[in-house]
N, C-alpha and C positions, 0 to 999 in steps of 0.2 A: 828257188825250188831246191829241196834237199835231195840227197841220194836215194832215199826211200821212195819219195814221190816219183823221181825219174825212173826208178826200177819198175814201179807199179805201172806207170804209163806205157812202158815198153813191153809189158807182158800182155799179150793179146788173149791169152788163154784164161785170164782171171775173170771171175764172175763180176759183172758190172755192179751188183749190189755190194760186193766186197770192196771194190774200188771206191765206191761212194763213202765208205767208212773213213777213208783217208782224206777226203775233201773237207771234213769237219771233225774237230775233236769232240768226242762224246764223253759225257760223265758216266759214272758207274750206274746211276739211276736210269739214264737213257739206254744203256746197254741191257740192263735187266728188263726194262720195259720191252725192248726189241725181242728179247728171248721169250717173254710171256706172250707176245703177239705172234710168235712163230716166225719172226723175220731173221733169226739167226740160224745158220745151218751148222753151227759148231755144236758138238756134243761134249760139253765141258764135264759132264759126269763121267763119261768114258775116258776123257783125257786125264782127269784127276785120279782115276783108278789104275792108270797104266804104271807098270813097274819101270825101273830104270832100263832094264834090258829091252823091254818093249819099245820104249821111247827111242833108244839107240837103233833098234831094228827099223823103226819107222823112218828115222832120219836117213839111215843107210839106204833104204829103198826109194827115197825121194830123188828123182833125177836132177832136180835143181841143186841138191847138196852133193852130188857125186864128185864134183871137181874141187870141193872145199875140204881142204885138209888143214886143220888147226892143231898146233901143239901148245895147249894151254899150260903145260908144265913150265914153259919158258916165258910165260906172260908175267908182267910186273905192273903193279899199280904205282903210278908216279904222280906225286902232288905237284901242282903248279908252284913255281918259285915266286916268292913275294916280289912285288915290283920295287925297284930301287928309286930313291928320291934323287932328283937331279935339280939343282938350283943353278940358274944362269943369270948373268948380269949383262945387259946390253950396254956396253961402254959408250956407244954413240949417243945414247939418250942421256947420259950423265953429264 
């Protein structure tokens, strides 16, 4: 179980239908079909029309985000180092 699943299971205030979305990975087609059937409560048109300031205000007013302070200016992207080749000889077998 990953951190996201653990977080969702511990949140008792989440809509059970929302939680079900994390029990199974959905394709783009499945999500669009859910929207057409009225099974999605998300207003993606409204979300897409929000300005950066509105998004920041919405995040700031979310109680789950209140304690989260991230300084992205100090973040860095680090690439994984290539693995080293190690050759060993077992002298007992020689």
